C-alpha positions in Angstrom: 182.8 100.7 103.3 181.1 103.5 105.1 179.3 104.2 102.1 178.7 101.0 101.0 177.7 100.2 105.2 175.1 103.5 104.3 173.5 102.1 101.3 173.0 97.9 102.9 170.8 101.0 106.2 168.7 102.6 103.7 167.8 100.0 101.5 167.2 97.5 104.7 164.8 100.3 105.9 162.9 100.8 102.6 162.5 97.2 102.5 160.5 96.7 105.7 159.0 100.2 105.3 157.4 98.7 102.0 156.5 94.9 103.8 154.6 97.1 106.3 152.8 98.8 103.8 148.7 98.0 103.2 148.7 97.0 99.4 148.2 100.3 96.6 144.0 100.8 97.2 143.3 98.6 100.0 142.7 99.7 103.7 142.8 97.9 106.8 139.1 96.8 108.0 137.6 98.7 110.4 136.9 97.5 114.0 132.9 96.6 114.5 131.2 99.4 116.2 130.2 98.9 119.8 127.6 100.3 120.3 124.2 101.0 118.4 120.8 102.5 119.0 117.4 102.4 117.0 114.0 103.0 116.9 111.5 100.6 115.9 107.7 100.3 115.1 105.4 97.0 114.5 102.8 94.5 116.3 101.6 91.7 117.4 98.9 89.1 117.7 98.2 86.2 120.0 97.8 82.5 118.5 94.5 81.3 118.6 94.3 78.4 121.0 90.6 75.8 120.5 88.8 77.9 118.3 88.2 76.0 115.2 87.1 78.8 113.4 90.9 80.4 113.1 92.7 77.8 113.2 96.4 78.7 112.9 95.4 82.4 113.0 97.7 84.8 115.1 95.3 88.0 115.8 94.0 87.6 118.8 94.4 90.7 121.2 96.2 92.4 118.3 98.7 94.7 119.6 100.5 98.0 118.1 103.7 100.0 118.8 106.6 102.0 118.7 110.1 101.1 120.3 113.7 102.3 121.2 116.9 99.6 121.5 120.7 100.1 122.4 123.0 97.1 121.2 126.2 96.4 122.7 128.8 94.6 120.9 130.8 91.9 123.4 132.8 90.1 121.5 132.9 89.5 117.5 129.5 88.8 116.4 127.9 88.6 120.1 125.8 91.4 121.5 123.7 92.9 123.7 120.2 94.9 123.3 118.2 96.5 126.1 115.1 98.0 124.4 111.4 99.9 125.7 108.2 99.5 123.7 104.9 100.9 123.9 102.1 98.9 122.7 98.6 99.5 122.5 95.5 96.9 122.1 94.0 97.1 118.5 90.2 98.2 118.1 89.8 96.1 115.6 88.6 92.6 116.8 86.0 89.4 115.8 83.4 90.2 117.3 83.5 87.0 119.9 86.8 88.4 120.9 86.6 90.0 124.2 86.7 93.4 124.5 89.8 94.4 126.3 92.1 97.9 127.0 95.3 97.2 127.1 98.0 99.5 126.9 101.8 97.8 127.7 105.3 99.1 128.3 107.5 96.3 127.1 111.0 96.5 129.0 113.9 93.5 127.4 117.0 92.3 127.4 118.4 89.8 124.8 121.4 87.6 124.1 122.0 86.7 120.2 124.6 86.9 117.2 124.8 89.0 114.4 126.8 87.9 111.2 127.6 90.1 108.3 127.0 88.7 104.9 128.4 91.0 102.7 129.0 94.5 103.1 125.6 95.7 103.3 123.7 93.1 104.3 123.7 91.5 108.2 121.4 88.6 110.0 121.0 87.9 113.3 119.4 86.0 115.8 118.6 86.7 119.5 116.8 85.1 122.7 115.6 87.5 125.6 113.4 87.9 128.1 111.4 90.8 129.6 108.2 92.4 131.5 105.4 93.9 130.6 104.0 96.7 133.2 100.4 96.4 131.6 96.8 98.7 132.3 93.8 96.5 131.5 90.3 97.3 131.7 87.0 95.4 130.1 83.4 96.9 129.8 81.1 95.9 132.7 77.5 97.1 132.8 78.0 101.1 132.6 81.7 101.1 134.2 84.6 98.7 133.3 87.0 96.3 135.4 90.8 97.3 135.4 94.2 96.1 136.9 97.5 97.0 136.9 99.4 94.3 136.0 103.8 93.0 135.8 103.9 90.1 133.4 106.9 87.9 132.3 107.8 87.4 129.1 110.3 85.4 126.9 111.2 85.5 123.3 113.2 84.3 120.0 113.9 86.3 117.5 115.7 86.4 113.7 116.1 89.5 111.4 118.2 91.2 109.0 118.9 94.6 107.5 120.7 96.6 104.6 123.4 99.2 105.0 122.2 102.5 103.1 123.9 105.3 104.3 127.6 105.2 106.4 126.6 104.0 109.6 122.6 103.9 108.9 120.7 100.6 108.8 117.5 100.0 107.8 115.8 96.6 108.3 113.0 93.9 109.5 112.7 91.3 112.5 110.0 88.3 113.7 109.1 87.4 117.1 107.8 84.4 118.8 106.8 85.7 122.5 105.6 83.8 125.4 103.4 86.5 127.4 100.5 86.3 129.6 96.8 86.5 127.8 93.5 86.6 129.2 91.2 84.1 127.2 87.9 82.8 128.9 84.3 83.4 127.4 83.3 86.9 127.3 79.6 86.3 128.5 81.2 85.7 131.6 81.5 89.7 132.5 77.7 90.1 131.6 75.9 91.4 134.6 73.3 89.1 133.9 74.9 86.0 134.0 73.7 84.1 137.2 77.4 83.1 137.7 78.2 85.9 139.5 76.2 87.4 142.5 78.5 90.1 142.7 80.8 91.9 140.5 83.8 90.3 139.9 87.3 90.8 141.0 89.8 91.9 138.8 91.7 89.0 140.0 88.8 86.5 138.6 88.9 88.2 135.3 92.2 89.1 134.2 93.4 85.5 135.2 96.7 85.5 132.9 97.8 81.8 131.0 101.3 81.7 129.5 100.2 81.9 125.4 102.1 82.5 121.9 102.2 85.9 120.2 104.0 86.6 116.5 105.2 89.6 116.2 106.4 91.4 112.9 108.9 94.6 113.0 110.9 96.9 110.8 113.6 99.4 112.8 116.2 101.4 112.3 120.1 101.2 113.6 123.0 103.7 114.0 126.4 102.6 114.6 128.0 104.9 116.9 
């Protein structure tokens, strides 16, 4: 009887062990990384409004720059992102464009959803807000009119990346931004224009209006 009881105990223990084990060659899915960091490079341009010669183009006040960002997975596919980017106005302008020099630091925060299509392909969407800390300058005679401003921004973005190494992803994104732009006739800065009886103030020159801009970026993301 003792031998029979011992045999039953051994058989029960072996059965429980085999039932709880993973099948041969199959491993449990690794949890999604909680943190990711990355770097990006790209540019954006404002949509040309009210100009029939450039209908539908997004190259007014073109800006180029680089940035860094951090992602935090909250639950499942939901993640948060914080970013810091720096942008500089391009010297490649149309003749009728305002000759503005614009240097900006963009601080942003966004919430998004990331979907894994395969083990190596990921797509995402996000919605965010931020602030632009910008230095502005336009020529005026032999001098320039300058201003420092803090301006709000908002954006909607879509993107995707591929996994190229264990924790490294390379990707691209597109954003539609709502940002401040400065749309006025450059001739208003002409010192011979009788509209001005004195040098215009920075507030007169840099009267911001909300405008749409399109942004494209390439990035690298590292899962921690």
